[in-house]
C-alpha positions as CSV (number, residue, x, y, z in Angstrom):
1,M,26.0,63.8,21.3
2,A,25.3,62.7,25.5
3,K,24.2,59.2,25.8
4,E,20.3,58.7,25.8
5,A,18.3,55.4,27.3
6,G,16.2,53.4,25.0
7,I,17.3,54.9,21.8
8,T,15.0,54.1,18.9
9,L,15.4,54.1,14.7
10,K,12.6,56.6,15.4
11,D,15.6,59.2,17.3
12,I,18.0,58.6,15.1
13,A,15.8,59.0,11.7
14,R,14.8,62.4,13.6
15,E,18.6,63.2,14.7
16,T,20.0,62.3,10.9
17,G,17.2,63.7,9.0
18,F,16.5,60.5,7.1
19,S,13.6,58.8,6.4
20,L,12.8,55.7,8.8
21,V,12.9,53.1,6.1
22,S,16.8,54.5,5.4
23,V,17.4,53.7,8.8
24,H,16.5,50.8,8.9
25,R,17.9,49.6,5.6
26,A,21.4,51.4,7.1
27,L,21.4,49.4,10.3
28,S,20.4,46.1,8.9
29,G,22.6,46.3,6.3
30,K,19.9,45.7,3.6
31,P,20.0,47.7,-0.1
32,G,18.3,51.0,-1.1
33,V,20.4,53.8,0.9
34,G,23.3,55.3,-0.3
35,P,26.7,54.2,0.7
36,E,27.3,58.5,2.5
37,A,23.9,58.0,3.8
38,R,24.8,54.5,5.2
39,Q,27.7,55.7,7.0
40,K,26.5,58.8,8.4
41,I,22.8,56.6,10.3
42,L,25.9,53.9,11.4
43,E,28.2,56.7,12.9
44,C,24.8,58.6,14.4
45,A,23.9,55.1,15.7
46,E,27.1,54.8,17.1
47,E,27.2,58.3,19.2
48,M,23.6,57.4,20.6
49,R,24.8,54.3,21.8
50,Y,21.8,52.4,19.8
51,R,21.7,49.2,20.7
52,P,18.9,47.0,19.2
53,N,16.4,44.7,20.7
54,V,16.2,41.3,19.4
55,M,13.8,39.9,21.5
56,A,11.5,42.3,20.8
57,S,12.7,42.4,17.0
58,A,12.1,38.4,16.5
59,L,8.4,39.2,18.1
60,K,7.7,42.1,15.6
61,R,8.7,39.9,12.8
62,R,6.6,36.7,14.5
63,Q,3.7,39.2,13.9
64,R,4.1,40.0,10.6
65,R,3.7,36.9,8.3
66,I,1.1,38.2,6.0
67,A,0.0,35.8,3.3
68,I,-1.4,37.1,0.0
69,V,-3.5,34.6,-2.0
70,M,-4.7,35.8,-5.6
71,P,-5.0,34.5,-8.6
72,K,-1.9,33.9,-11.3
73,R,-0.4,36.9,-12.3
74,R,0.1,35.3,-16.0
75,D,-2.2,33.8,-18.5
76,A,-5.8,34.3,-17.4
77,G,-5.0,37.0,-14.8
78,A,-1.9,39.0,-16.8
79,R,-4.5,42.0,-17.8
80,Y,-6.0,42.9,-13.9
81,F,-4.4,40.8,-11.7
82,D,-1.2,41.3,-12.7
83,Y,-1.5,44.7,-12.2
84,M,-2.6,44.3,-8.2
85,W,0.6,41.9,-8.0
86,K,2.5,44.8,-9.1
87,G,0.6,47.1,-6.4
88,C,1.8,44.7,-3.4
89,D,5.3,44.1,-4.7
90,A,5.2,48.4,-5.0
91,Y,4.3,48.6,-1.2
92,L,6.7,45.8,-0.2
93,Q,9.7,47.7,-1.6
94,E,9.0,50.8,-0.3
95,T,8.9,49.6,3.3
96,L,12.1,46.7,2.6
97,G,13.2,45.7,5.7
98,L,10.4,46.6,8.2
99,G,9.6,43.4,8.9
100,V,6.5,42.8,7.0
101,A,7.3,38.9,6.1
102,C,5.0,38.5,3.3
103,E,4.4,34.6,1.3
104,K,2.5,34.8,-1.9
105,Y,0.4,32.5,-3.1
106,E,-1.2,32.2,-6.7
107,F,-3.5,30.4,-8.0
108,D,-5.2,29.5,-11.5
109,T,-8.7,31.0,-12.8
110,G,-8.6,28.8,-15.8
111,A,-12.2,27.6,-15.0
112,H,-15.2,29.4,-15.2
113,G,-18.2,30.1,-13.5
114,R,-18.8,28.4,-10.4
115,Q,-15.5,26.6,-10.3
116,E,-13.7,29.4,-10.9
117,G,-13.6,29.9,-7.1
118,E,-12.1,26.0,-6.8
119,A,-8.5,26.5,-7.1
120,Q,-8.6,29.4,-5.1
121,L,-10.4,27.6,-2.2
122,Q,-7.9,24.6,-2.1
123,T,-5.0,27.5,-1.4
124,L,-6.5,29.2,0.8
125,K,-7.5,25.8,3.1
126,R,-3.2,24.7,2.4
127,V,-2.3,27.9,3.9
128,L,-4.8,27.7,7.0
129,E,-3.6,24.3,7.6
130,S,0.1,25.3,6.8
131,P,2.5,23.7,9.8
132,E,3.2,27.1,11.1
133,G,-0.2,27.8,11.3
134,P,-2.6,30.3,10.2
135,P,-0.9,33.4,9.2
136,D,-1.0,36.8,11.1
137,G,-2.6,38.5,8.0
138,L,-4.1,37.6,4.8
139,L,-4.6,39.7,1.7
140,T,-6.9,37.6,-0.9
141,V,-9.3,38.6,-3.9
142,P,-12.8,36.2,-3.3
143,V,-13.0,35.3,-7.0
144,T,-16.4,33.8,-6.5
145,S,-19.3,34.3,-3.6
146,T,-19.3,30.4,-2.6
147,E,-20.4,29.1,0.7
148,A,-17.0,27.0,0.6
149,V,-15.0,30.0,-0.2
150,T,-17.0,32.2,2.4
151,E,-16.3,29.7,5.2
152,V,-12.6,28.6,5.2
153,L,-12.7,32.7,5.0
154,R,-14.2,32.4,8.3
155,C,-12.3,30.4,10.0
156,F,-9.2,32.5,9.0
157,C,-11.2,35.5,11.0
158,E,-12.2,33.0,13.7
159,Q,-8.4,31.7,14.2
160,G,-7.3,35.1,14.7
161,T,-6.1,36.1,11.5
162,Q,-6.3,39.7,10.0
163,T,-8.0,39.1,6.8
164,V,-8.3,42.0,4.3
165,L,-10.6,41.3,0.8
166,I,-10.3,43.0,-2.4
167,D,-12.7,43.3,-5.0
168,N,-15.7,41.3,-3.9
169,D,-17.2,41.2,0.1
170,A,-17.9,38.4,2.3
171,P,-20.0,38.1,5.4
172,V,-17.0,37.3,7.7
173,D,-15.2,39.4,10.4
174,R,-12.9,40.5,8.0
175,L,-10.9,43.9,8.6
176,C,-12.2,45.7,5.8
177,C,-12.5,45.3,2.3
178,I,-11.1,47.6,-0.3
179,A,-13.2,47.7,-3.7
180,P,-15.4,51.0,-5.6
181,S,-18.6,51.0,-5.5
182,D,-19.3,48.5,-8.6
183,E,-22.8,49.5,-9.0
184,N,-21.2,52.8,-9.7
185,T,-18.8,51.6,-11.5
186,G,-21.4,50.4,-14.2
187,R,-23.2,53.9,-14.0
188,L,-20.2,55.3,-14.7
189,A,-19.9,53.1,-18.1
190,A,-23.3,53.2,-19.2
191,E,-23.8,56.9,-18.8
192,L,-20.6,57.1,-20.8
193,M,-21.9,54.8,-22.8
194,C,-25.6,56.5,-23.7
195,G,-23.3,59.9,-24.4
196,L,-20.8,58.2,-27.1
197,L,-24.1,56.7,-28.7
198,G,-26.3,60.4,-28.5
199,R,-29.7,59.6,-30.0
200,E,-29.0,56.1,-31.6
201,G,-32.0,54.1,-30.4
202,G,-30.5,49.7,-30.1
203,T,-29.8,47.2,-27.7
204,I,-26.4,47.2,-25.9
205,L,-24.5,43.8,-25.0
206,L,-22.5,43.1,-22.0
207,V,-20.1,40.4,-22.2
208,G,-18.0,38.7,-19.0
209,C,-20.6,38.9,-16.1
210,N,-20.1,35.8,-14.0
211,R,-22.8,34.9,-12.0
212,Y,-21.2,34.1,-9.0
213,S,-18.8,37.3,-9.1
214,P,-20.7,39.4,-6.7
215,S,-18.5,42.3,-8.6
216,H,-19.5,41.3,-12.1
217,M,-23.0,41.5,-11.5
218,A,-23.2,44.5,-9.4
219,N,-21.6,46.3,-12.2
220,A,-23.9,44.6,-14.7
221,S,-26.9,45.8,-12.3
222,G,-25.6,49.6,-12.2
223,F,-25.3,49.7,-15.7
224,A,-28.9,48.3,-17.0
225,D,-30.2,50.3,-14.0
226,Y,-28.6,53.8,-15.6
227,V,-30.3,53.3,-19.0
228,R,-33.6,51.6,-17.8
229,T,-33.6,55.2,-15.6
230,H,-32.2,57.5,-18.2
231,R,-32.4,55.5,-21.6
232,P,-35.6,53.4,-21.9
233,D,-35.6,53.3,-24.8
234,L,-32.1,51.4,-25.1
235,G,-32.2,47.6,-24.6
236,V,-29.5,45.9,-22.1
237,I,-28.1,42.1,-22.9
238,I,-26.2,40.7,-20.2
239,T,-24.2,37.4,-21.2
240,G,-21.9,35.4,-19.0
241,D,-19.0,33.0,-19.5
242,E,-19.9,30.6,-16.6
243,D,-19.8,27.5,-20.1
244,G,-16.2,28.3,-21.2
245,A,-13.9,31.0,-21.3
246,P,-14.9,34.5,-22.9
247,D,-14.3,33.5,-27.0
248,A,-14.5,35.8,-29.4
249,E,-16.2,33.7,-31.7
250,R,-19.5,33.2,-29.6
251,Y,-19.7,36.8,-28.7
252,A,-19.5,37.2,-32.6
253,R,-21.9,34.9,-33.0
254,L,-24.5,36.5,-30.7
255,I,-24.0,39.8,-32.1
256,A,-24.6,39.1,-35.7
257,D,-27.8,36.8,-34.4
258,N,-29.4,40.6,-32.9
259,A,-29.3,42.8,-35.3
260,G,-30.5,45.5,-33.0
261,I,-27.4,45.1,-31.2
262,I,-25.2,48.9,-31.6
263,A,-22.8,48.9,-28.8
264,A,-21.1,46.5,-26.4
265,Y,-19.6,46.3,-22.8
266,S,-16.9,44.0,-21.1
267,V,-17.4,44.7,-17.4
268,R,-14.2,42.6,-17.0
269,A,-10.4,42.7,-18.2
270,R,-10.7,39.1,-19.8
271,S,-13.2,39.4,-21.8
272,T,-12.0,42.6,-23.1
273,M,-9.9,41.2,-26.1
274,P,-12.3,38.5,-27.3
275,L,-15.3,41.6,-27.6
276,C,-12.9,43.5,-29.8
277,E,-12.0,40.5,-31.8
278,A,-15.5,39.6,-32.3
279,A,-16.3,43.2,-33.3
280,L,-13.2,43.1,-35.9
281,R,-14.5,40.2,-37.7
282,L,-18.3,41.8,-38.5
283,E,-17.0,45.4,-38.5
284,G,-17.5,44.6,-42.7
285,A,-21.2,44.3,-42.0
286,R,-21.1,46.4,-38.4
287,R,-19.6,48.6,-36.8
288,L,-20.2,48.4,-32.9
289,M,-19.6,51.4,-30.5
290,L,-17.2,49.5,-27.7
291,L,-16.2,49.6,-23.9
292,G,-13.4,47.8,-22.7
293,S,-12.4,47.3,-18.5
294,D,-8.9,47.9,-17.6
295,L,-5.8,49.2,-19.1
296,F,-3.2,46.9,-20.6
297,P,-1.2,46.9,-23.5
298,E,-4.0,45.2,-26.0
299,S,-6.6,47.2,-24.5
300,A,-4.3,50.4,-25.3
301,D,-3.7,49.1,-28.4
302,M,-7.6,48.8,-28.9
303,L,-8.0,52.3,-27.9
304,R,-5.7,53.9,-30.3
305,R,-7.0,52.3,-33.2
306,G,-10.5,53.3,-32.3
307,V,-11.9,49.3,-31.9
308,L,-12.6,50.5,-28.3
309,R,-14.0,53.9,-27.9
310,G,-13.0,54.4,-23.9
311,I,-12.2,51.6,-21.3
312,I,-13.5,51.7,-17.3
313,Y,-9.9,51.6,-15.4
314,K,-10.7,50.0,-12.0
315,N,-7.2,50.5,-10.7
316,P,-6.0,46.6,-10.0
317,Y,-2.6,48.3,-9.1
318,E,-3.9,50.3,-5.6
319,K,-6.4,48.0,-4.8
320,G,-3.2,45.8,-4.5
321,Y,-0.9,48.2,-2.7
322,R,-3.7,49.9,-0.8
323,G,-4.7,46.1,0.5
324,L,-1.5,45.3,1.9
325,K,-0.6,48.9,3.0
326,V,-3.6,48.4,5.5
327,L,-3.0,44.7,6.4
328,S,0.6,45.8,7.4
329,E,-0.3,48.6,8.8
330,C,-3.0,46.7,11.3
331,L,-0.5,43.9,12.0
332,R,2.5,46.6,12.8
333,S,0.8,49.6,14.6
334,D,-2.0,48.8,15.2
335,A,-3.8,51.1,12.7
336,K,-7.0,50.6,12.0
337,P,-8.6,51.4,8.4
338,K,-10.7,54.4,8.3
339,A,-13.2,52.5,7.0
340,D,-14.9,49.3,7.1
341,S,-15.2,49.2,3.1
342,L,-12.7,51.6,1.1
343,G,-12.2,52.7,-2.3
344,V,-9.5,52.8,-5.0
345,P,-10.1,56.3,-8.1
346,I,-12.2,54.6,-10.9
347,S,-11.5,56.3,-14.1
348,V,-12.6,56.5,-17.5
349,I,-9.6,56.4,-20.1
350,L,-10.4,58.0,-24.1
351,R,-8.2,58.1,-26.8
352,S,-7.0,61.6,-26.0
353,N,-6.1,60.9,-22.3
354,L,-4.5,58.0,-22.8
355,V,-1.5,59.5,-22.0
356,F,-1.7,60.4,-18.9
357,F,-2.2,56.4,-18.1
358,E,0.9,54.6,-19.9
359,E,2.2,54.4,-16.8
360,F,-0.1,52.4,-15.7
361,I,0.7,50.0,-18.6
C-alpha cells in the first residue's frame, strides 16, 4: 500500500471495513474492540503511515465539553429521570473515545410546586460560574418555567453554550427542544380512557399536575379538551401536588369525598404509584379505572395485576439519548438538528403488549 498524505481515521475505517468508533478505540488504546480487530487496525495505520494531529485533537476535545444537568436518578427521579440518564449513558458508551467530554450534574427534585426548580437553578448557576468557564454544550430539563431558571438558561446561550432542552421549552436561543407534544399526549390518554370507560358517566380525576411545569399543564389541558369535545357527559377534576409530595392518603380522601369519580389518570411518573396505592385502599368500596405514566418495575407490576389498565409511556430513555446525540453532533461537526423541536415516540402500554416493552423497564 502506497504512502498517502493526510491520512485520517475515516481512511483507515474505509480500508479495514471497521467503524470509525472501533478505529478510534483501537488507535487510542481504549476498550471496546477485540484483539484481532485492534491488531488489524494498528497494522493498517502503520502501513498507511497514519500520524495523529495532536493539536487538532486537543482543540476538538475542548470544543466538546458538555454539562448534563438533570434531576437525580434516584429517589424522586427513579421512575422517570433514571431512564433519561440511562439514555445519555447509552449514547456515551456508543461513542466512547470520540472526544465528547461530559460533566454530569444531578440535582434534587424533592421540593414541590414552584420550589421544585430551586435546586436546578442553583446547580445551573454553579456550572455557569465554573472556573473553567461555561461549557460548550448544555443538556438539561427545565423542571419549572420560573423566570429565574429561564434567565440563567439565557445566560448560557448568550455566552455561546449550545443548549438542548428536554420536556419543557424556554424562550431562549437554544439549539432545540426534545419533547413530544404534551397536549397530544394528554389527548391520547383521554382517548384511551374514554374507550375503556365505554358509555359509563362520571368524573375523571387527574393527579400530579405541577402548575409551574408547562409539560404537566399541557398534558392536563389536552386531556380535558378531548373529554370536553368527545365525551361532554364526563367531568374532569385536575389536582396538583404544589403543597407536598404525591400522597396516597390525600388522593384516597379526595376520591372518597367525591362519589362521582370513576377513573383517574396520573400525568407524571412520580404520582403513578401513590394513585395506585390510593385505589387499592378503596378497592373494597369502589373500583376505579386507572391510567399511569411511564414504565418502571412498580408500574409494570400494577399493570400485570390489573390495578392499572394502561400506561402512557413518554419514552424518557429516548429523550436522553437523542438530546445528547443532537448536542454532541452539533459540537463535533456543526450538524444542526432537523427541526427546532424534536419528538420521540409515545406509546400506549396495555397488559397484552407489556412484553414488547420489557427491555425498557
